[in-house]
ZAZA-811713 format. One record per atom (N, C-alpha, C, O, CB): x, y, z. Coordinates in steps of 0.2 Angstrom, whole numbers, plus 5000, padded with zeros to 4 digits. Atoms other than C-alpha are relative to their C-alpha. Glycine has a CB too. Layout:
N
XYZ ...
REM end
This chain:
144
500449945000 500050005000 500450065000 500350114996 499550005006 499649945000 501450125004 500450014994 500550064991 500550005006 499750005006 502350074989 499650034994 499850074990 500249934998 500449975005 500850114978 499950085001 499950114996 499349975001 500149934998 500650284987 500650044997 500650094995 499950015007 499449975003 502450324983 500050014993 500250064990 500649965003 500049995007 502250284965 499550054998 499650084993 499849934997 500549955002 500650384964 500350075001 500150124998 499449995004 499749934999 501550534972 500550014995 500550074993 500450005007 499649995005 502850514959 499650024993 499850074990 500549944998 500449995006 501550514945 499750075001 499750114997 499449955000 500349934998 500750674954 500650054999 500450104996 499750005007 499549955001 502450754954 500250014992 500350064990 500749975003 499950005007 502650714935 499550054997 499750094993 500049934997 500549965003 501050804932 500150075002 499950124999 499349985002 499849934997 501550954943 500550034995 500550094994 500250005007 499549975004 503050964932 499750024993 499950074990 500549944998 500349995006 501950954916 499750075001 499750114996 499549954998 500349934998 500951104924 500550055000 500350114997 499649995006 499549955000 502451204927 500350014993 500450074991 500649985005 499749995006 503151174910 499450034995 499650074991 500149934996 500549975004 501451224902 500050085002 499950124997 499349975002 500049934998 501551394912 500650034997 500650084994 500150005008 499449985003 503351404905 499850014992 500150064990 500549955001 500150005007 502651374887 499650074999 499750104994 499649944998 500449935001 501351524890 500550065000 500450104996 499550005005 499549954999 502851634895 500450004993 500650064991 500449995006 499650015006 503751574879 499650014994 499949994988 500449945000 500449995007 502351614866 500450044995 500350034989 499450035002 499649965005 503551744859 500549964996 500749984991 500350065004 499550045003 504851604855 499649944997 499749894999 500549985004 500450055003 503651504844 500449944997 500149894996 499650034995 499650055003 505051404836 500149945005 500249885002 500750024998 499950064995 505251294852 499449975002 499449925006 500450035006 500650034997 503451264855 499949934998 499749895003 499450044997 500250075002 503251104845 500549955005 500349905007 500249984993 499550044996 504851034855 499749995007 499749945010 500750034999 500350004994 504051084871 499449955001 499449915006 499850075002 500650055000 502450994867 500249935000 499949895003 499550024995 499850065001 503350844862 500349975007 500249915009 500549994995 499850024993 504250834879 499549995005 499549955009 500550065002 500650014996 502650864888 499649934999 499549905003 499550065000 500350065002 501850724878 500449945003 500149895005 499950004993 499650064998 503250604882 500049995008 499949945010 500850014998 500150014993 503150644901 499349975002 499349935006 500150075003 500750034998 501250614901 500049934998 499749895001 499550044996 500050075002 501550454891 500349955005 500149905007 500349994993 499650044995 502850394904 499550005006 499549945009 500650045002 500450004994 501550444918 499449944998 499249915003 499750065001 500550055001 500250334909 500249935001 499949895004 499750014992 499750074999 501350184908 500149995008 500049935010 500750004997 499950014993 501750204927 499349995003 499349945007 500350065003 500650014997 499950214931 499749934998 499449905002 499450054997 500150075002 499650054921 500349955004 500049905006 500149994992 499750054996 500949964930 499850005007 499749955010 500850035000 500350004993 500250024947 499449965000 499249935005 500050075003 500750045000 498549964942 500149934999 499749895003 499650034994 499950075000 499249794937 500249975006 500049925008 500549994994 499750024994 500149784953 499449995005 499349945009 500550045003 500650004995 498449824963 499649944998 499349915002 499750074999 500450055002 497549704952 500349935002 499949895004 499950004992 499750064998 498749564956 499949995007 499849945010 500850004998 500150014993 498649604974 499349985002 499249945006 500250075004 500750024998 496749594974 499949934998 499649895001 499650054996 500150075003 496749434963 500449955005 500149895005 500349994993 499750054995 497949354976 499749995007 499949955011 500850025000 500350014994 496849384990 499549945000 499249934995 499650075002 500650055000 495749244996 499350034999 499250095001 500049965007 500749975002 493949264990 499750035006 499450095005 499649944998 500349974994 493349305008 500350065002 500050115004 500049955006 499749934998 494649445010 499850054994 499950114995 500749995001 500249965005 494149514993 499450055001 499450104999 499949964993 500649964999 492549575000 500050035007 499650065010 499449955000 499849974994 493349635016 500250074999 500250094993 500549965004 499849935000 493949815020 500750004996 500850054992 500250035007 499450005004 495649765013 499949994992 500150034988 500449945002 500150015007 494949704996 499650064998 499750084992 499549944999 500349945003 493749854995 500450054999 500450094995 499450015005 499549945001 495149974998 500449994994 500650044990 500550005006 499650015006 496149894984 499650014994 499850044989 500349925000 500449995005 494649894973 499950084999 499850104993 499349975001 500149925000 494350084977 500650034997 500550074993 499850035007 499449985002 496150114974 500149994992 500350044988 500649975003 500050015007 496050034957 499550044996 499750064990 499849924999 500549955004 494550134952 500350075000 500250104994 499350005004 499749935000 495450294957 500650004995 500650054991 500250025007 499450005005 496950244947 499750004993 500050034988 500449935001 500350005006 495850204932 499750074998 499850094992 499449954999 500249935001 495050384934 500650044998 500650084993 499750035006 499449965001 496850454934 500249984993 500550024989 500649985005 499850025007 497250354918 499650034995 499850064990 500049924999 500449975004 495750414910 500150084999 500150114993 499249995002 499849935000 496150594915 500650014996 500750064992 500050035007 499349995003 497950574909 499949994992 500250024988 500549955002 500150015007 497350504892 499650064997 499850084991 499549944999 500349935002 496150664891 500650054999 500550094994 499550025005 499449955000 497750764894 500449994994 500550044990 500449995006 499650015007 498650684879 499650034994 499850064990 500149934999 500449975006 497150724868 500050075000 500050104995 499349975001 500049935000 497150904874 500650034998 500750084994 499950025008 499449985003 498950914870 500050004993 500350044989 500649965003 500150005007 498650854853 499650064997 499850094992 499749934998 500449945002 497250984851 500450065001 500450114996 499450005004 499649944999 498451114858 500550014994 500650064992 500450005007 499549995005 499751074845 499750024993 499950064989 500449934999 500449985006 498451084831 499850075000 499950114995 499449964999 500249934999 497851254838 500750044999 500650104996 499750015007 499349975001 499751304838 500150014992 500350074990 500549965003 499949995007 499851274819 499550054997 499650094993 500049934997 500549955003 498251374816 500250075002 500150114999 499349985003 499849934997 498951514827 500550024995 500650084994 500349995007 499549985004 500451514816 499850034993 500050074990 500549944998 500349985006 499351534801 499650075000 499550104996 499649954996 500549944999 498251674808 500350055005 500150115005 499449975003 499749954995 499351754822 499550025005 499550085007 500450054996 500549984995 497851754833 500249955007 500049895007 499349984998 499750044994 498551694851 499449985004 499549935008 500450045004 500550024996 496851684859 499849925000 499749895005 499350044999 500250075000 496351504853 500649965004 500449915007 499949984993 499450044997 498151444859 499950015007 500049965011 500650034997 500049994993 497951524876 499449965003 499549935008 499950085001 500550034997 496251454878 500149925000 499949895005 499350014995 499950085000 496851274873 500549995006 500549945009 500349984994 499550014994 498351294886 499650005006 499749965011 500550065000 500450004994 497051344899 499649935001 499549915007 499550065000 500350064999 496051184895 500449945002 500349905006 499749984993 499650054998 497551074896 500250015008 500249965011 500750014996 499949994993 497951154913 499549985005 499649955010 500250085001 500550034996 496251114919 500049925001 499949895006 499350024997 499950075000 496450934914 500549975004 500549925008 500049974993 499450024995 498150924923 499750005007 499949965011 500650054999 500250004993 497350984939 499549945002 499549925007 499650075001 500450064999 495950854937 500449935001 500249895006 499549994995 499650075000 497250714934 500450005007 500449955010 500550004994 499750004994 498250774949 499649985006 499849955010 500450075001 500550014995 496750774960 499849925000 499849895006 499450044999 500150075000 496350594954 500549965003 500449915007 499849984993 499550044997 498050534958 500150015007 500249965011 500750024996 499949984993 498150624975 499449965004 499649945009 500050075001 500550044997 496450544979 500249935001 500049905006 499350014996 499850074999 497150374975 500549995005 500549935007 500249984993 499550014995 498550394986 499750005007 500149975012 500650065000 500350004993 497350415001 499749935001 499549925007 499550055000 500350074999 496750234999 500449965003 500349905004 499749974993 
REM end
């Protein structure tokens, strides 16, 4: 359980890093040449987080499956089940985040063609909101 919490804390830290990097990207809108590289780095960090969440989920699933059937319906089993549900929520939020980053990159290219920064800023704000939701899901899962 403590091991899972530590891993979830690391995932949360990764998302905090992504959030900080997105704030940095907003500050760097004037240097548009680096934007695509920054988005690629963020996507890689998020993809790594998705893999870590999948690993943690598999570990929890194995822990649950190895419990005797009578313990699966006990507090121990229910806590593992709730934690797995929270981890799945975090996975879903993280996948949404990847989708938002893809949309952000598309908006970036539209921005380059129109030089209208508002859609890009709006998309960055959307990504930031999804990051906050994802961090909350992961932090909630660490409490199980």
